[in-house]
LOROMAR-566861 format. One record per residue (C-alpha): residue in one letter; x, y, z. Coordinates in Angstrom, 3 decimals, decimal comma, m for minus. Example, Ala and Ser with C-alpha at 12.3 -4.5 7.8 and 13.67 -1.06 7.14 Angstrom:
BEGIN
+------+----------+----------+----------+
: type :     east :    north :       up :
+------+----------+----------+----------+
:    A :   12,300 :   m4,500 :    7,800 :
:    S :   13,670 :   m1,060 :    7,140 :
+------+----------+----------+----------+
END
This chain:
BEGIN
+------+----------+----------+----------+
: type :     east :    north :       up :
+------+----------+----------+----------+
:    M :  154,075 :  122,607 :  210,332 :
:    E :  153,531 :  120,454 :  207,172 :
:    L :  150,208 :  118,683 :  206,198 :
:    K :  152,658 :  115,775 :  205,301 :
:    L :  153,798 :  115,581 :  209,056 :
:    I :  150,165 :  116,046 :  210,563 :
:    L :  148,925 :  113,322 :  208,327 :
:    E :  151,858 :  111,078 :  209,304 :
:    A :  151,204 :  111,741 :  212,987 :
:    L :  147,260 :  110,623 :  212,684 :
:    L :  148,000 :  107,405 :  210,608 :
:    F :  150,942 :  106,551 :  212,941 :
:    N :  148,633 :  106,915 :  216,011 :
:    S :  145,494 :  105,396 :  214,618 :
:    Q :  144,343 :  101,932 :  215,398 :
:    R :  142,905 :  101,334 :  212,150 :
:    P :  143,461 :  102,460 :  208,565 :
:    L :  141,885 :  105,676 :  207,613 :
:    Q :  140,216 :  106,905 :  204,289 :
:    P :  141,222 :  110,242 :  202,646 :
:    S :  137,695 :  111,514 :  203,625 :
:    E :  138,286 :  110,462 :  207,069 :
:    L :  141,492 :  112,317 :  207,163 :
:    R :  139,786 :  115,590 :  205,709 :
:    E :  137,158 :  115,614 :  208,322 :
:    L :  139,827 :  115,306 :  211,160 :
:    L :  141,542 :  118,285 :  209,820 :
:    R :  138,089 :  120,135 :  209,373 :
:    T :  136,979 :  119,234 :  213,132 :
:    T :  140,341 :  120,284 :  214,543 :
:    A :  140,140 :  123,541 :  212,789 :
:    A :  136,636 :  124,262 :  214,267 :
:    T :  137,846 :  123,527 :  217,707 :
:    S :  141,383 :  124,558 :  218,038 :
:    D :  142,650 :  128,187 :  218,310 :
:    D :  145,952 :  126,787 :  216,383 :
:    E :  146,565 :  129,165 :  213,517 :
:    V :  148,062 :  126,150 :  211,435 :
:    A :  145,197 :  123,812 :  212,232 :
:    R :  142,734 :  126,641 :  211,120 :
:    S :  144,622 :  127,186 :  207,908 :
:    L :  143,995 :  123,451 :  207,147 :
:    K :  140,232 :  123,569 :  207,539 :
:    G :  139,849 :  123,812 :  203,584 :
:    T :  142,101 :  120,908 :  202,582 :
:    K :  140,623 :  118,957 :  199,798 :
:    E :  140,357 :  115,019 :  199,659 :
:    A :  142,615 :  115,179 :  196,588 :
:    E :  145,396 :  117,269 :  198,026 :
:    I :  145,624 :  114,758 :  201,087 :
:    V :  145,920 :  111,777 :  198,614 :
:    V :  148,852 :  113,515 :  196,886 :
:    V :  150,641 :  114,340 :  199,993 :
:    L :  150,099 :  110,541 :  201,168 :
:    E :  151,542 :  109,214 :  197,930 :
:    E :  154,367 :  111,492 :  198,431 :
:    L :  154,883 :  110,014 :  201,990 :
:    E :  154,544 :  106,552 :  200,687 :
:    K :  157,303 :  106,887 :  198,267 :
:    E :  159,453 :  108,512 :  200,914 :
:    Y :  159,237 :  105,740 :  203,354 :
:    G :  159,961 :  103,109 :  200,365 :
:    A :  163,058 :  105,070 :  199,606 :
:    L :  164,139 :  105,036 :  203,397 :
:    G :  163,956 :  101,154 :  203,744 :
:    R :  162,831 :  101,277 :  207,108 :
:    S :  161,324 :   98,376 :  208,934 :
:    H :  157,770 :   99,706 :  208,180 :
:    R :  156,024 :  101,346 :  205,318 :
:    L :  152,907 :  103,374 :  204,428 :
:    M :  150,478 :  101,623 :  202,446 :
:    C :  146,896 :  102,077 :  201,052 :
:    V :  144,652 :   99,058 :  200,911 :
:    A :  140,937 :   99,385 :  199,718 :
:    G :  141,427 :  102,918 :  199,712 :
:    A :  142,480 :  103,359 :  203,245 :
:    W :  145,784 :  104,355 :  204,455 :
:    Q :  147,860 :  102,788 :  207,255 :
:    F :  151,309 :  101,988 :  208,550 :
:    A :  152,622 :   98,429 :  208,353 :
:    S :  155,527 :   96,418 :  209,219 :
:    Q :  157,838 :   94,815 :  206,371 :
:    P :  156,767 :   91,264 :  206,029 :
:    E :  160,417 :   89,990 :  206,784 :
:    Y :  160,350 :   91,221 :  210,382 :
:    A :  157,060 :   88,849 :  211,060 :
:    P :  159,333 :   86,231 :  213,234 :
:    W :  160,305 :   88,777 :  216,043 :
:    L :  156,596 :   90,553 :  215,829 :
:    K :  154,883 :   87,312 :  216,198 :
:    T :  157,060 :   86,622 :  219,350 :
:    L :  156,155 :   90,088 :  220,845 :
:    V :  152,355 :   90,317 :  219,949 :
:    G :  151,455 :   86,534 :  219,302 :
:    A :  150,357 :   84,905 :  216,044 :
:    K :  147,017 :   86,252 :  214,771 :
:    N :  144,473 :   83,856 :  213,255 :
:    R :  144,732 :   84,643 :  209,559 :
:    P :  141,333 :   84,068 :  207,187 :
:    T :  141,081 :   80,507 :  205,931 :
:    R :  142,906 :   80,191 :  202,440 :
:    L :  140,967 :   80,137 :  199,450 :
:    S :  140,719 :   76,718 :  197,500 :
:    Q :  142,284 :   76,416 :  193,946 :
:    P :  138,606 :   76,467 :  192,373 :
:    A :  137,682 :   79,749 :  194,643 :
:    L :  140,822 :   81,208 :  193,471 :
:    E :  140,046 :   80,578 :  189,944 :
:    T :  136,310 :   81,791 :  190,212 :
:    I :  137,274 :   84,880 :  191,830 :
:    A :  140,018 :   85,794 :  189,286 :
:    I :  137,378 :   85,522 :  186,804 :
:    I :  134,966 :   87,836 :  188,660 :
:    A :  137,517 :   90,448 :  189,222 :
:    Y :  138,784 :   90,674 :  185,457 :
:    R :  135,508 :   90,145 :  183,997 :
:    Q :  132,914 :   91,955 :  186,298 :
:    P :  130,045 :   92,290 :  186,589 :
:    I :  129,603 :   88,819 :  185,410 :
:    T :  126,890 :   86,369 :  185,793 :
:    R :  127,281 :   82,656 :  187,231 :
:    A :  126,439 :   81,295 :  183,705 :
:    E :  129,399 :   83,162 :  182,296 :
:    I :  131,813 :   82,209 :  184,924 :
:    E :  130,841 :   78,599 :  184,187 :
:    Q :  131,621 :   79,224 :  180,406 :
:    V :  135,213 :   80,259 :  181,391 :
:    R :  135,802 :   77,720 :  183,890 :
:    G :  134,001 :   74,896 :  182,218 :
:    V :  132,396 :   73,839 :  185,446 :
:    A :  129,497 :   74,316 :  187,821 :
:    V :  130,359 :   77,106 :  190,262 :
:    D :  127,248 :   77,368 :  192,468 :
:    G :  128,790 :   76,286 :  195,550 :
:    V :  131,892 :   78,162 :  195,100 :
:    V :  130,221 :   81,341 :  194,387 :
:    A :  127,981 :   81,002 :  197,349 :
:    T :  131,292 :   80,659 :  199,698 :
:    L :  132,761 :   83,806 :  198,088 :
:    V :  129,626 :   85,519 :  198,890 :
:    E :  129,213 :   84,419 :  202,391 :
:    R :  133,202 :   85,366 :  203,010 :
:    G :  132,190 :   88,879 :  201,614 :
:    L :  134,639 :   88,770 :  198,775 :
:    I :  132,105 :   89,237 :  196,144 :
:    E :  128,681 :   90,445 :  196,263 :
:    Q :  125,574 :   90,890 :  193,886 :
:    V :  125,803 :   94,123 :  191,829 :
:    G :  122,883 :   93,977 :  189,651 :
:    R :  121,174 :   92,024 :  187,041 :
:    A :  122,181 :   91,146 :  183,307 :
:    E :  120,097 :   92,734 :  180,738 :
:    V :  119,195 :   89,459 :  179,026 :
:    V :  116,352 :   86,987 :  179,173 :
:    G :  115,929 :   85,822 :  182,719 :
:    R :  117,637 :   88,706 :  184,212 :
:    P :  120,286 :   86,579 :  186,068 :
:    I :  122,117 :   88,153 :  189,069 :
:    T :  125,524 :   89,815 :  188,264 :
:    Y :  128,539 :   89,735 :  190,604 :
:    G :  131,451 :   91,877 :  191,308 :
:    T :  134,206 :   92,178 :  194,158 :
:    T :  133,931 :   93,946 :  197,328 :
:    S :  136,322 :   96,131 :  199,389 :
:    V :  136,957 :   92,902 :  201,644 :
:    F :  138,336 :   91,259 :  198,414 :
:    L :  140,877 :   94,204 :  198,252 :
:    E :  142,021 :   93,683 :  201,578 :
:    Y :  142,339 :   90,040 :  201,479 :
:    F :  144,738 :   90,521 :  198,609 :
:    G :  146,426 :   93,691 :  200,019 :
:    L :  145,393 :   95,860 :  196,708 :
:    R :  144,819 :   99,616 :  196,624 :
:    D :  142,315 :   99,229 :  193,855 :
:    L :  141,314 :   96,868 :  191,162 :
:    D :  144,075 :   98,770 :  188,640 :
:    Q :  146,550 :   97,118 :  190,874 :
:    L :  145,565 :   93,632 :  189,638 :
:    P :  148,188 :   91,767 :  187,497 :
:    A :  147,730 :   92,006 :  183,695 :
:    A :  145,695 :   89,285 :  182,428 :
:    D :  145,066 :   90,128 :  178,975 :
:    E :  144,509 :   86,427 :  177,929 :
:    L :  141,555 :   86,146 :  180,396 :
:    R :  140,058 :   89,284 :  179,363 :
:    R :  140,117 :   88,079 :  175,524 :
:    I :  138,096 :   84,900 :  176,370 :
:    V :  134,840 :   85,377 :  174,465 :
:    V :  131,825 :   84,896 :  176,686 :
:    Q :  128,705 :   84,633 :  174,399 :
:    K :  125,628 :   85,713 :  175,925 :
:    P :  122,919 :   83,200 :  174,497 :
:    E :  119,260 :   83,751 :  174,390 :
:    T :  118,766 :   82,064 :  177,654 :
:    L :  121,516 :   81,825 :  180,454 :
:    L :  121,447 :   78,579 :  182,272 :
:    T :  121,141 :   79,293 :  186,107 :
:    T :  120,229 :   77,488 :  189,326 :
:    D :  119,100 :   80,813 :  190,744 :
:    P :  115,589 :   79,799 :  192,357 :
:    E :  114,401 :   83,543 :  192,121 :
:    A :  115,006 :   83,703 :  188,317 :
:    P :  112,003 :   83,258 :  186,017 :
:    A :  111,555 :   80,425 :  183,678 :
:    T :  113,781 :   80,679 :  180,864 :
:    A :  112,571 :   81,140 :  177,281 :
:    G :  114,351 :   78,065 :  176,067 :
:    A :  111,954 :   75,686 :  177,971 :
:    E :  109,118 :   74,201 :  175,848 :
:    G :  105,996 :   76,135 :  176,229 :
:    S :  107,462 :   78,867 :  178,219 :
:    K :  107,710 :   82,697 :  177,050 :
:    P :  110,215 :   85,238 :  177,598 :
:    P :  109,415 :   88,276 :  179,994 :
:    E :  107,479 :   90,935 :  178,186 :
:    G :  109,488 :   93,725 :  176,789 :
:    L :  112,817 :   91,739 :  176,491 :
:    A :  114,297 :   90,809 :  173,085 :
:    T :  114,314 :   86,840 :  172,301 :
:    A :  116,936 :   87,146 :  169,332 :
:    P :  120,624 :   86,427 :  170,068 :
:    P :  123,082 :   89,077 :  170,384 :
:    A :  124,046 :   90,672 :  166,986 :
:    A :  127,737 :   89,397 :  167,551 :
:    V :  126,585 :   85,699 :  167,949 :
:    I :  124,567 :   86,274 :  164,519 :
:    E :  127,700 :   87,671 :  162,700 :
:    E :  129,752 :   84,798 :  163,843 :
:    S :  127,138 :   82,145 :  163,177 :
:    T :  126,608 :   83,623 :  159,536 :
:    E :  130,363 :   83,821 :  158,746 :
:    S :  131,162 :   80,444 :  159,883 :
:    K :  128,218 :   78,676 :  158,229 :
:    P :  129,257 :   77,237 :  154,658 :
:    A :  127,079 :   78,188 :  151,777 :
:    T :  124,635 :   75,707 :  150,613 :
:    P :  124,109 :   74,954 :  146,902 :
:    S :  121,140 :   77,219 :  146,704 :
:    E :  122,885 :   80,016 :  148,276 :
:    D :  126,162 :   79,850 :  146,350 :
:    P :  125,685 :   82,035 :  143,108 :
:    S :  128,385 :   80,053 :  141,248 :
:    S :  125,855 :   76,967 :  141,421 :
:    V :  123,170 :   78,783 :  139,661 :
+------+----------+----------+----------+
END
């Protein structure tokens, strides 16, 4: 009996998507409790082997052109019906409530986060050109993004990244399946001395009059910003050797 067929049977009868690690544990548990020789022989199956077999099975179903396919979403595998059969399936099982669609501002914001993560709220605003406080709060509430740390700049603002719910919402296996967006990645996001933020937990910014930066943090702007400003600044008569 092939490992491929065993995995196919497990996924076909599962009521939810299964991670490769869960499938590996199922094989180990079966080997420990069964007298079947084939089951025992699969006790040492590695997770990487399972992924390879699942990818082969995915290609086979895709080539068959059946009404269903094997797919991986957010790292978990499951069988799913092809979209074109939705009218008849809705009649059979009824229409399920779909998640509320994202607004255009939310889509733009989450796209920036997906391609530039980890990213701060101020950096998102630099790309979009508008305030994103409410949009970010909504995306966090829906579980599509989460706080992943703090930026190593003055004020230590929160950085955001996408979640597994984001992958499930857009039907992606992982972030590598995101469409190419070289133009978005090339947009220069400068990290100033202080990042404007409405985060109530963030300490006072060093740009405020009379305030001081947190101890141990550099107050000079990034080297890239210094070089750019130096190159773009025209020479004054005193700086121009030809004027001497």
